[in-house]
Biopython code that builds the backbone (N, CA, C, O; Angstrom):
import numpy as np
from Bio.PDB.StructureBuilder import StructureBuilder

atoms = [
    (1, "UNK", "N", (-110.511, 52.681, 65.104)),
    (1, "UNK", "CA", (-109.401, 51.835, 65.277)),
    (1, "UNK", "C", (-109.764, 50.785, 66.262)),
    (1, "UNK", "O", (-110.464, 50.990, 67.253)),
    (2, "UNK", "N", (-109.238, 49.639, 65.919)),
    (2, "UNK", "CA", (-109.591, 48.440, 66.841)),
    (2, "UNK", "C", (-108.603, 48.379, 67.887)),
    (2, "UNK", "O", (-107.400, 48.391, 67.626)),
    (3, "UNK", "N", (-109.050, 48.316, 69.042)),
    (3, "UNK", "CA", (-108.104, 48.057, 70.348)),
    (3, "UNK", "C", (-108.018, 46.650, 70.586)),
    (3, "UNK", "O", (-109.006, 45.936, 70.414)),
    (4, "UNK", "N", (-106.905, 46.185, 70.973)),
    (4, "UNK", "CA", (-106.591, 44.815, 71.377)),
    (4, "UNK", "C", (-107.162, 44.611, 72.762)),
    (4, "UNK", "O", (-106.822, 45.382, 73.659)),
    (5, "UNK", "N", (-107.977, 43.658, 72.985)),
    (5, "UNK", "CA", (-108.583, 43.426, 74.316)),
    (5, "UNK", "C", (-108.251, 41.987, 74.732)),
    (5, "UNK", "O", (-107.491, 41.257, 74.094)),
    (6, "UNK", "N", (-108.832, 41.677, 75.759)),
    (6, "UNK", "CA", (-108.686, 40.266, 76.420)),
    (6, "UNK", "C", (-109.187, 39.266, 75.450)),
    (6, "UNK", "O", (-108.546, 38.225, 75.301)),
    (7, "UNK", "N", (-110.270, 39.481, 74.777)),
    (7, "UNK", "CA", (-110.765, 38.485, 73.855)),
    (7, "UNK", "C", (-109.840, 38.133, 72.864)),
    (7, "UNK", "O", (-109.716, 36.947, 72.558)),
    (8, "UNK", "N", (-109.110, 39.087, 72.271)),
    (8, "UNK", "CA", (-108.176, 38.799, 71.188)),
    (8, "UNK", "C", (-107.087, 37.870, 71.621)),
    (8, "UNK", "O", (-106.701, 36.936, 70.918)),
    (9, "UNK", "N", (-106.572, 38.176, 72.883)),
    (9, "UNK", "CA", (-105.499, 37.261, 73.479)),
    (9, "UNK", "C", (-106.049, 35.836, 73.835)),
    (9, "UNK", "O", (-105.322, 34.847, 73.744)),
    (10, "UNK", "N", (-107.224, 35.768, 74.202)),
    (10, "UNK", "CA", (-107.890, 34.426, 74.379)),
    (10, "UNK", "C", (-108.054, 33.609, 73.128)),
    (10, "UNK", "O", (-107.742, 32.424, 73.007)),
    (11, "UNK", "N", (-108.601, 34.413, 72.182)),
    (11, "UNK", "CA", (-108.712, 33.733, 70.724)),
    (11, "UNK", "C", (-107.330, 33.186, 70.288)),
    (11, "UNK", "O", (-107.178, 32.023, 69.914)),
    (12, "UNK", "N", (-106.427, 34.012, 70.355)),
    (12, "UNK", "CA", (-105.063, 33.600, 69.858)),
    (12, "UNK", "C", (-104.489, 32.380, 70.757)),
    (12, "UNK", "O", (-103.918, 31.428, 70.223)),
    (13, "UNK", "N", (-104.658, 32.462, 72.023)),
    (13, "UNK", "CA", (-104.350, 31.342, 72.990)),
    (13, "UNK", "C", (-105.111, 30.122, 72.583)),
    (13, "UNK", "O", (-104.477, 29.067, 72.588)),
    (14, "UNK", "N", (-106.287, 30.096, 72.255)),
    (14, "UNK", "CA", (-107.112, 29.057, 71.881)),
    (14, "UNK", "C", (-106.650, 28.400, 70.600)),
    (14, "UNK", "O", (-106.648, 27.177, 70.457)),
    (15, "UNK", "N", (-106.232, 29.321, 69.608)),
    (15, "UNK", "CA", (-105.739, 28.760, 68.389)),
    (15, "UNK", "C", (-104.453, 28.041, 68.586)),
    (15, "UNK", "O", (-104.269, 26.952, 68.044)),
    (16, "UNK", "N", (-103.479, 28.651, 69.403)),
    (16, "UNK", "CA", (-102.324, 28.015, 69.685)),
    (16, "UNK", "C", (-102.404, 26.716, 70.432)),
    (16, "UNK", "O", (-101.625, 25.806, 70.150)),
    (17, "UNK", "N", (-103.297, 26.592, 71.356)),
    (17, "UNK", "CA", (-103.717, 25.465, 72.099)),
    (17, "UNK", "C", (-104.083, 24.339, 71.152)),
    (17, "UNK", "O", (-103.518, 23.245, 71.132)),
    (18, "UNK", "N", (-105.104, 24.721, 70.355)),
    (18, "UNK", "CA", (-105.659, 23.657, 69.418)),
    (18, "UNK", "C", (-104.581, 23.098, 68.460)),
    (18, "UNK", "O", (-104.478, 21.889, 68.253)),
    (19, "UNK", "N", (-103.833, 23.963, 67.919)),
    (19, "UNK", "CA", (-102.594, 23.551, 66.989)),
    (19, "UNK", "C", (-101.796, 22.743, 67.741)),
    (19, "UNK", "O", (-101.483, 21.687, 67.189)),
    (20, "UNK", "N", (-101.312, 22.956, 69.002)),
    (20, "UNK", "CA", (-100.456, 22.184, 69.724)),
    (20, "UNK", "C", (-101.044, 20.849, 70.010)),
    (20, "UNK", "O", (-100.370, 19.823, 69.918)),
    (21, "UNK", "N", (-102.452, 20.855, 70.399)),
    (21, "UNK", "CA", (-103.020, 19.596, 70.783)),
    (21, "UNK", "C", (-103.159, 18.686, 69.431)),
    (21, "UNK", "O", (-102.933, 17.477, 69.491)),
    (22, "UNK", "N", (-103.502, 19.254, 68.337)),
    (22, "UNK", "CA", (-103.548, 18.539, 67.196)),
    (22, "UNK", "C", (-102.148, 17.914, 66.779)),
    (22, "UNK", "O", (-102.074, 16.789, 66.284)),
    (23, "UNK", "N", (-101.132, 18.655, 66.995)),
    (23, "UNK", "CA", (-99.766, 18.082, 66.721)),
    (23, "UNK", "C", (-99.471, 17.023, 67.693)),
    (23, "UNK", "O", (-98.841, 16.049, 67.281)),
    (24, "UNK", "N", (-99.814, 17.066, 68.857)),
    (24, "UNK", "CA", (-99.453, 16.028, 69.844)),
    (24, "UNK", "C", (-100.262, 14.717, 69.577)),
    (24, "UNK", "O", (-99.743, 13.603, 69.642)),
    (25, "UNK", "N", (-101.540, 14.931, 69.279)),
    (25, "UNK", "CA", (-102.450, 13.815, 68.994)),
    (25, "UNK", "C", (-102.210, 13.077, 67.647)),
    (25, "UNK", "O", (-102.370, 11.859, 67.568)),
    (26, "UNK", "N", (-101.837, 13.810, 66.629)),
    (26, "UNK", "CA", (-101.817, 13.213, 65.293)),
    (26, "UNK", "C", (-100.329, 12.887, 64.793)),
    (26, "UNK", "O", (-100.130, 12.045, 63.918)),
    (27, "UNK", "N", (-99.395, 13.541, 65.349)),
    (27, "UNK", "CA", (-98.017, 13.277, 64.786)),
    (27, "UNK", "C", (-97.379, 12.003, 65.297)),
    (27, "UNK", "O", (-97.747, 11.523, 66.370)),
    (28, "UNK", "N", (-96.483, 11.469, 64.599)),
    (28, "UNK", "CA", (-95.661, 10.279, 65.087)),
    (28, "UNK", "C", (-94.190, 10.600, 65.246)),
    (28, "UNK", "O", (-93.421, 9.774, 65.738)),
    (29, "UNK", "N", (-93.768, 11.866, 64.809)),
    (29, "UNK", "CA", (-92.461, 12.262, 64.989)),
    (29, "UNK", "C", (-92.277, 12.800, 66.377)),
    (29, "UNK", "O", (-93.074, 13.640, 66.795)),
    (30, "UNK", "N", (-91.289, 12.378, 67.118)),
    (30, "UNK", "CA", (-91.210, 12.861, 68.397)),
    (30, "UNK", "C", (-90.665, 14.396, 68.521)),
    (30, "UNK", "O", (-90.993, 15.078, 69.492)),
    (31, "UNK", "N", (-89.970, 14.814, 67.678)),
    (31, "UNK", "CA", (-89.638, 16.250, 67.661)),
    (31, "UNK", "C", (-90.958, 17.146, 67.447)),
    (31, "UNK", "O", (-91.137, 18.186, 68.081)),
    (32, "UNK", "N", (-91.854, 16.654, 66.509)),
    (32, "UNK", "CA", (-93.015, 17.402, 66.289)),
    (32, "UNK", "C", (-93.887, 17.396, 67.433)),
    (32, "UNK", "O", (-94.485, 18.435, 67.712)),
    (33, "UNK", "N", (-94.059, 16.216, 68.227)),
    (33, "UNK", "CA", (-94.746, 16.237, 69.387)),
    (33, "UNK", "C", (-94.300, 17.221, 70.448)),
    (33, "UNK", "O", (-95.078, 17.910, 71.107)),
    (34, "UNK", "N", (-92.975, 17.228, 70.556)),
    (34, "UNK", "CA", (-92.321, 18.135, 71.567)),
    (34, "UNK", "C", (-92.743, 19.626, 71.180)),
    (34, "UNK", "O", (-93.003, 20.460, 72.047)),
    (35, "UNK", "N", (-92.787, 19.871, 69.937)),
    (35, "UNK", "CA", (-93.121, 21.265, 69.403)),
    (35, "UNK", "C", (-94.582, 21.515, 69.768)),
    (35, "UNK", "O", (-94.934, 22.604, 70.221)),
    (36, "UNK", "N", (-95.407, 20.537, 69.577)),
    (36, "UNK", "CA", (-96.846, 20.559, 69.987)),
    (36, "UNK", "C", (-97.042, 20.981, 71.415)),
    (36, "UNK", "O", (-97.845, 21.836, 71.788)),
    (37, "UNK", "N", (-96.139, 20.219, 72.251)),
    (37, "UNK", "CA", (-96.359, 20.526, 73.798)),
    (37, "UNK", "C", (-95.858, 21.973, 73.981)),
    (37, "UNK", "O", (-96.507, 22.741, 74.691)),
    (38, "UNK", "N", (-94.827, 22.338, 73.420)),
    (38, "UNK", "CA", (-94.341, 23.748, 73.497)),
    (38, "UNK", "C", (-95.470, 24.839, 73.097)),
    (38, "UNK", "O", (-95.641, 25.865, 73.754)),
    (39, "UNK", "N", (-96.140, 24.538, 72.068)),
    (39, "UNK", "CA", (-97.287, 25.452, 71.728)),
    (39, "UNK", "C", (-98.357, 25.395, 72.706)),
    (39, "UNK", "O", (-99.033, 26.407, 72.893)),
    (40, "UNK", "N", (-98.606, 24.251, 73.398)),
    (40, "UNK", "CA", (-99.714, 24.277, 74.430)),
    (40, "UNK", "C", (-99.155, 25.146, 75.577)),
    (40, "UNK", "O", (-99.886, 26.010, 76.063)),
    (41, "UNK", "N", (-97.878, 24.962, 76.043)),
    (41, "UNK", "CA", (-97.465, 25.764, 77.055)),
    (41, "UNK", "C", (-97.306, 27.372, 76.856)),
    (41, "UNK", "O", (-97.390, 28.230, 77.735)),
    (42, "UNK", "N", (-97.061, 27.544, 75.512)),
    (42, "UNK", "CA", (-97.162, 28.984, 75.100)),
    (42, "UNK", "C", (-98.534, 29.563, 75.205)),
    (42, "UNK", "O", (-98.678, 30.697, 75.662)),
    (43, "UNK", "N", (-99.496, 28.885, 74.828)),
    (43, "UNK", "CA", (-100.870, 29.212, 74.968)),
    (43, "UNK", "C", (-101.289, 29.493, 76.310)),
    (43, "UNK", "O", (-101.984, 30.481, 76.549)),
    (44, "UNK", "N", (-100.888, 28.634, 77.275)),
    (44, "UNK", "CA", (-101.020, 28.818, 78.743)),
    (44, "UNK", "C", (-100.390, 30.059, 79.245)),
    (44, "UNK", "O", (-100.931, 30.708, 80.140)),
    (45, "UNK", "N", (-99.158, 30.451, 78.655)),
    (45, "UNK", "CA", (-98.589, 31.697, 79.102)),
    (45, "UNK", "C", (-99.202, 32.881, 78.571)),
    (45, "UNK", "O", (-99.173, 33.901, 79.260)),
    (46, "UNK", "N", (-99.764, 32.891, 77.417)),
    (46, "UNK", "CA", (-100.498, 33.910, 76.848)),
    (46, "UNK", "C", (-101.751, 34.261, 77.758)),
    (46, "UNK", "O", (-102.061, 35.413, 78.063)),
    (47, "UNK", "N", (-102.415, 33.145, 78.141)),
    (47, "UNK", "CA", (-103.504, 33.399, 79.130)),
    (47, "UNK", "C", (-103.145, 34.014, 80.477)),
    (47, "UNK", "O", (-103.817, 34.919, 80.972)),
    (48, "UNK", "N", (-102.042, 33.482, 81.067)),
    (48, "UNK", "CA", (-101.527, 33.989, 82.289)),
    (48, "UNK", "C", (-101.175, 35.516, 82.206)),
    (48, "UNK", "O", (-101.553, 36.303, 83.074)),
    (49, "UNK", "N", (-100.459, 35.878, 81.157)),
    (49, "UNK", "CA", (-100.136, 37.357, 80.963)),
    (49, "UNK", "C", (-101.238, 38.169, 80.672)),
    (49, "UNK", "O", (-101.306, 39.304, 81.146)),
    (50, "UNK", "N", (-102.207, 37.660, 79.862)),
    (50, "UNK", "CA", (-103.477, 38.538, 79.425)),
    (50, "UNK", "C", (-104.286, 38.706, 80.644)),
    (50, "UNK", "O", (-104.734, 39.824, 80.897)),
    (51, "UNK", "N", (-104.551, 37.572, 81.533)),
    (51, "UNK", "CA", (-105.361, 37.825, 82.577)),
    (51, "UNK", "C", (-104.742, 38.699, 83.677)),
    (51, "UNK", "O", (-105.417, 39.387, 84.442)),
    (52, "UNK", "N", (-103.393, 38.615, 83.696)),
    (52, "UNK", "CA", (-102.624, 39.508, 84.760)),
    (52, "UNK", "C", (-102.781, 40.970, 84.330)),
    (52, "UNK", "O", (-102.796, 41.864, 85.176)),
    (53, "UNK", "N", (-102.898, 41.222, 82.998)),
    (53, "UNK", "CA", (-102.917, 42.617, 82.480)),
    (53, "UNK", "C", (-104.286, 43.140, 82.651)),
    (53, "UNK", "O", (-104.479, 44.218, 83.213)),
    (54, "UNK", "N", (-105.278, 42.383, 82.167)),
    (54, "UNK", "CA", (-106.634, 42.845, 82.203)),
    (54, "UNK", "C", (-107.502, 42.677, 83.352)),
    (54, "UNK", "O", (-108.507, 43.372, 83.501)),
    (55, "UNK", "N", (-107.135, 41.751, 84.193)),
    (55, "UNK", "CA", (-107.985, 41.401, 85.355)),
    (55, "UNK", "C", (-107.329, 41.728, 86.626)),
    (55, "UNK", "O", (-107.952, 42.351, 87.486)),
    (56, "UNK", "N", (-106.087, 41.343, 86.810)),
    (56, "UNK", "CA", (-105.413, 41.482, 88.223)),
    (56, "UNK", "C", (-104.643, 42.805, 88.379)),
    (56, "UNK", "O", (-104.677, 43.462, 89.419)),
    (57, "UNK", "N", (-103.983, 43.139, 87.339)),
    (57, "UNK", "CA", (-102.979, 44.379, 87.356)),
    (57, "UNK", "C", (-101.969, 44.099, 88.419)),
    (57, "UNK", "O", (-101.731, 44.992, 89.233)),
    (58, "UNK", "N", (-101.366, 42.986, 88.497)),
    (58, "UNK", "CA", (-100.248, 42.761, 89.416)),
    (58, "UNK", "C", (-99.310, 41.823, 88.523)),
    (58, "UNK", "O", (-99.532, 41.585, 87.336)),
    (59, "UNK", "N", (-98.253, 41.333, 89.242)),
    (59, "UNK", "CA", (-97.145, 40.542, 88.491)),
    (59, "UNK", "C", (-97.360, 39.121, 88.695)),
    (59, "UNK", "O", (-96.480, 38.341, 88.331)),
    (60, "UNK", "N", (-98.518, 38.656, 89.280)),
    (60, "UNK", "CA", (-98.607, 37.163, 89.509)),
    (60, "UNK", "C", (-98.634, 36.405, 88.214)),
    (60, "UNK", "O", (-97.968, 35.371, 88.170)),
    (61, "UNK", "N", (-99.354, 36.799, 87.084)),
    (61, "UNK", "CA", (-99.359, 36.238, 85.929)),
    (61, "UNK", "C", (-97.994, 36.126, 85.173)),
    (61, "UNK", "O", (-97.689, 35.099, 84.567)),
    (62, "UNK", "N", (-97.248, 37.141, 85.230)),
    (62, "UNK", "CA", (-95.861, 37.218, 84.624)),
    (62, "UNK", "C", (-94.974, 36.335, 85.363)),
    (62, "UNK", "O", (-94.102, 35.712, 84.759)),
    (63, "UNK", "N", (-95.135, 36.222, 86.717)),
    (63, "UNK", "CA", (-94.268, 35.398, 87.507)),
    (63, "UNK", "C", (-94.479, 33.807, 87.121)),
    (63, "UNK", "O", (-93.573, 32.993, 86.940)),
    (64, "UNK", "N", (-95.810, 33.580, 87.046)),
    (64, "UNK", "CA", (-96.192, 32.165, 86.633)),
    (64, "UNK", "C", (-95.654, 31.790, 85.284)),
    (64, "UNK", "O", (-95.128, 30.703, 85.044)),
    (65, "UNK", "N", (-95.825, 32.790, 84.393)),
    (65, "UNK", "CA", (-95.396, 32.549, 82.969)),
    (65, "UNK", "C", (-93.944, 32.350, 82.777)),
    (65, "UNK", "O", (-93.487, 31.618, 81.899)),
    (66, "UNK", "N", (-93.172, 33.076, 83.693)),
    (66, "UNK", "CA", (-91.766, 32.926, 83.768)),
    (66, "UNK", "C", (-91.448, 31.453, 84.303)),
    (66, "UNK", "O", (-90.593, 30.744, 83.772)),
    (67, "UNK", "N", (-92.114, 31.110, 85.257)),
    (67, "UNK", "CA", (-91.918, 29.771, 85.936)),
    (67, "UNK", "C", (-92.101, 28.647, 84.802)),
    (67, "UNK", "O", (-91.325, 27.700, 84.671)),
    (68, "UNK", "N", (-93.160, 28.862, 84.052)),
    (68, "UNK", "CA", (-93.561, 27.858, 83.019)),
    (68, "UNK", "C", (-92.475, 27.828, 81.852)),
    (68, "UNK", "O", (-92.127, 26.779, 81.310)),
    (69, "UNK", "N", (-91.985, 29.061, 81.528)),
    (69, "UNK", "CA", (-90.913, 29.139, 80.514)),
    (69, "UNK", "C", (-89.735, 28.391, 81.028)),
    (69, "UNK", "O", (-89.201, 27.567, 80.286)),
    (70, "UNK", "N", (-89.306, 28.587, 82.155)),
    (70, "UNK", "CA", (-88.027, 27.876, 82.842)),
    (70, "UNK", "C", (-88.376, 26.471, 82.978)),
    (70, "UNK", "O", (-87.489, 25.667, 82.691)),
    (71, "UNK", "N", (-89.466, 26.040, 83.351)),
    (71, "UNK", "CA", (-89.824, 24.584, 83.394)),
    (71, "UNK", "C", (-89.846, 23.860, 82.137)),
    (71, "UNK", "O", (-89.398, 22.726, 81.967)),
    (72, "UNK", "N", (-90.465, 24.685, 81.166)),
    (72, "UNK", "CA", (-90.549, 24.137, 79.741)),
    (72, "UNK", "C", (-89.182, 23.958, 79.102)),
    (72, "UNK", "O", (-89.012, 22.991, 78.359)),
    (73, "UNK", "N", (-88.198, 24.811, 79.333)),
    (73, "UNK", "CA", (-86.983, 24.658, 78.836)),
    (73, "UNK", "C", (-86.131, 23.472, 79.435)),
    (73, "UNK", "O", (-85.369, 22.808, 78.731)),
    (74, "UNK", "N", (-86.298, 23.272, 80.668)),
    (74, "UNK", "CA", (-85.692, 22.082, 81.373)),
    (74, "UNK", "C", (-86.289, 20.918, 80.791)),
    (74, "UNK", "O", (-85.534, 20.043, 80.368)),
    (75, "UNK", "N", (-87.648, 20.760, 80.697)),
    (75, "UNK", "CA", (-88.344, 19.620, 80.138)),
    (75, "UNK", "C", (-87.925, 19.346, 78.693)),
    (75, "UNK", "O", (-87.774, 18.185, 78.313)),
    (76, "UNK", "N", (-87.730, 20.413, 77.860)),
    (76, "UNK", "CA", (-87.380, 20.330, 76.417)),
    (76, "UNK", "C", (-85.973, 19.612, 76.470)),
    (76, "UNK", "O", (-85.735, 18.621, 75.780)),
    (77, "UNK", "N", (-85.099, 20.154, 77.297)),
    (77, "UNK", "CA", (-83.729, 19.598, 77.269)),
    (77, "UNK", "C", (-83.835, 18.040, 77.647)),
    (77, "UNK", "O", (-83.248, 17.260, 76.897)),
    (78, "UNK", "N", (-84.452, 17.582, 78.620)),
    (78, "UNK", "CA", (-84.673, 16.274, 79.016)),
    (78, "UNK", "C", (-85.255, 15.496, 77.894)),
    (78, "UNK", "O", (-84.717, 14.452, 77.528)),
    (79, "UNK", "N", (-86.311, 15.947, 77.342)),
    (79, "UNK", "CA", (-87.001, 15.293, 76.318)),
    (79, "UNK", "C", (-86.149, 15.133, 75.022)),
    (79, "UNK", "O", (-86.264, 14.092, 74.375)),
    (80, "UNK", "N", (-85.366, 16.039, 74.646)),
    (80, "UNK", "CA", (-84.444, 16.012, 73.563)),
    (80, "UNK", "C", (-83.361, 15.020, 73.808)),
    (80, "UNK", "O", (-82.881, 14.347, 72.896)),
    (81, "UNK", "N", (-82.980, 14.936, 75.059)),
    (81, "UNK", "CA", (-81.931, 13.829, 75.298)),
    (81, "UNK", "C", (-82.508, 12.512, 75.227)),
    (81, "UNK", "O", (-81.816, 11.570, 74.840)),
    (82, "UNK", "N", (-83.841, 12.338, 75.598)),
    (82, "UNK", "CA", (-84.536, 11.080, 75.460)),
    (82, "UNK", "C", (-84.622, 10.736, 74.013)),
    (82, "UNK", "O", (-84.340, 9.607, 73.612)),
    (83, "UNK", "N", (-85.030, 11.750, 73.184)),
    (83, "UNK", "CA", (-85.295, 11.505, 71.614)),
    (83, "UNK", "C", (-83.909, 11.172, 71.077)),
    (83, "UNK", "O", (-83.840, 10.274, 70.238)),
    (84, "UNK", "N", (-82.796, 11.796, 71.465)),
    (84, "UNK", "CA", (-81.470, 11.413, 70.880)),
    (84, "UNK", "C", (-81.081, 9.891, 71.359)),
    (84, "UNK", "O", (-80.513, 9.111, 70.595)),
    (85, "UNK", "N", (-81.401, 9.592, 72.535)),
    (85, "UNK", "CA", (-81.213, 8.230, 73.019)),
    (85, "UNK", "C", (-82.033, 7.156, 72.203)),
    (85, "UNK", "O", (-81.552, 6.083, 71.838)),
    (86, "UNK", "N", (-83.290, 7.558, 71.966)),
    (86, "UNK", "CA", (-84.265, 6.674, 71.135)),
    (86, "UNK", "C", (-83.635, 6.593, 69.674)),
    (86, "UNK", "O", (-83.654, 5.509, 69.091)),
    (87, "UNK", "N", (-83.133, 7.607, 69.130)),
    (87, "UNK", "CA", (-82.705, 7.630, 67.748)),
    (87, "UNK", "C", (-81.177, 6.783, 67.660)),
    (87, "UNK", "O", (-80.799, 6.114, 66.698)),
    (88, "UNK", "N", (-80.489, 6.999, 68.845)),
    (88, "UNK", "CA", (-79.229, 6.167, 68.779)),
    (88, "UNK", "C", (-79.601, 4.607, 68.776)),
    (88, "UNK", "O", (-78.959, 3.804, 68.100)),
    (89, "UNK", "N", (-80.624, 4.261, 69.535)),
    (89, "UNK", "CA", (-80.875, 2.870, 69.703)),
    (89, "UNK", "C", (-81.665, 2.268, 68.537)),
    (89, "UNK", "O", (-81.436, 1.156, 68.062)),
    (90, "UNK", "N", (-82.606, 3.101, 68.130)),
    (90, "UNK", "CA", (-83.607, 2.566, 67.069)),
    (90, "UNK", "C", (-83.262, 3.077, 65.701)),
    (90, "UNK", "O", (-83.695, 2.385, 64.780)),
    (91, "UNK", "N", (-82.611, 4.087, 65.393)),
    (91, "UNK", "CA", (-82.378, 4.689, 64.172)),
    (91, "UNK", "C", (-83.585, 5.323, 63.691)),
    (91, "UNK", "O", (-83.766, 5.370, 62.474)),
    (92, "UNK", "N", (-84.414, 5.805, 64.465)),
    (92, "UNK", "CA", (-85.699, 6.507, 64.141)),
    (92, "UNK", "C", (-86.146, 7.163, 65.219)),
    (92, "UNK", "O", (-85.833, 6.746, 66.334)),
    (93, "UNK", "N", (-86.963, 8.311, 65.068)),
    (93, "UNK", "CA", (-87.694, 9.020, 66.044)),
    (93, "UNK", "C", (-89.131, 8.914, 65.902)),
    (93, "UNK", "O", (-89.861, 9.792, 66.361)),
    (94, "UNK", "N", (-89.623, 7.817, 65.251)),
    (94, "UNK", "CA", (-91.026, 7.445, 65.099)),
    (94, "UNK", "C", (-91.484, 7.001, 66.387)),
    (94, "UNK", "O", (-90.896, 6.057, 66.915)),
    (95, "UNK", "N", (-92.476, 7.568, 66.980)),
    (95, "UNK", "CA", (-93.022, 7.189, 68.319)),
    (95, "UNK", "C", (-93.746, 5.780, 68.322)),
    (95, "UNK", "O", (-93.910, 5.168, 69.377)),
    (96, "UNK", "N", (-94.141, 5.325, 67.186)),
    (96, "UNK", "CA", (-94.821, 4.057, 67.139)),
    (96, "UNK", "C", (-93.721, 2.906, 67.215)),
    (96, "UNK", "O", (-94.021, 1.783, 67.620)),
    (97, "UNK", "N", (-92.441, 3.238, 66.807)),
    (97, "UNK", "CA", (-91.404, 2.193, 66.888)),
    (97, "UNK", "C", (-90.875, 2.180, 68.282)),
    (97, "UNK", "O", (-90.353, 1.142, 68.690)),
    (98, "UNK", "N", (-90.954, 3.210, 69.042)),
    (98, "UNK", "CA", (-90.449, 3.406, 70.415)),
    (98, "UNK", "C", (-91.549, 2.933, 71.430)),
    (98, "UNK", "O", (-92.008, 3.707, 72.271)),
    (99, "UNK", "N", (-91.905, 1.772, 71.327)),
    (99, "UNK", "CA", (-93.163, 1.382, 72.303)),
    (99, "UNK", "C", (-92.708, 0.573, 73.510)),
    (99, "UNK", "O", (-93.560, 0.214, 74.324)),
    (100, "UNK", "N", (-91.464, 0.270, 73.680)),
    (100, "UNK", "CA", (-90.936, -0.545, 74.869)),
    (100, "UNK", "C", (-89.708, 0.238, 75.283)),
    (100, "UNK", "O", (-89.118, 1.061, 74.583)),
    (101, "UNK", "N", (-89.384, -0.153, 76.592)),
    (101, "UNK", "CA", (-88.215, 0.398, 77.251)),
    (101, "UNK", "C", (-87.050, -0.467, 76.968)),
    (101, "UNK", "O", (-85.931, -0.005, 77.191)),
    (102, "UNK", "N", (-87.180, -1.682, 76.496)),
    (102, "UNK", "CA", (-86.096, -2.567, 76.245)),
    (102, "UNK", "C", (-85.641, -2.200, 74.744)),
    (102, "UNK", "O", (-86.477, -1.955, 73.874)),
    (103, "UNK", "N", (-84.340, -2.183, 74.521)),
    (103, "UNK", "CA", (-83.694, -1.874, 73.201)),
    (103, "UNK", "C", (-83.498, -3.002, 72.448)),
    (103, "UNK", "O", (-82.977, -2.919, 71.336)),
]
sb = StructureBuilder()
sb.init_structure("model")
sb.init_model(0)
sb.init_chain("A")
sb.init_seg("    ")
for serial, (resi, resn, name, xyz) in enumerate(atoms, 1):
    if name == "N":
        sb.init_residue(resn, " ", resi, " ")
    sb.init_atom(name, np.array(xyz, "f"), 0.0, 1.0, " ", f" {name:<3s}", serial, name[0])
structure = sb.get_structure()
């Protein structure tokens, strides 16, 4: 029977981070870029919780992960408001078209 260890969590986190980074770098859709940022933050959360379980054995990793989740939710709300404003002004959420602050 295969036991799930720290290496498995780190591999999963690395895969999520790479997918998120790929999405942020290559996509032109603002919503897809925001989803990539969320994947990157979730990869960091997996690392915090895995290291807290296997290395520290205290609640520091869980508390930091909770703080990251709350901060990411607030950032996502602000970012979606910005995306809606861009769509209202430009009728597109393509990031290449939203290259200046002037409408």
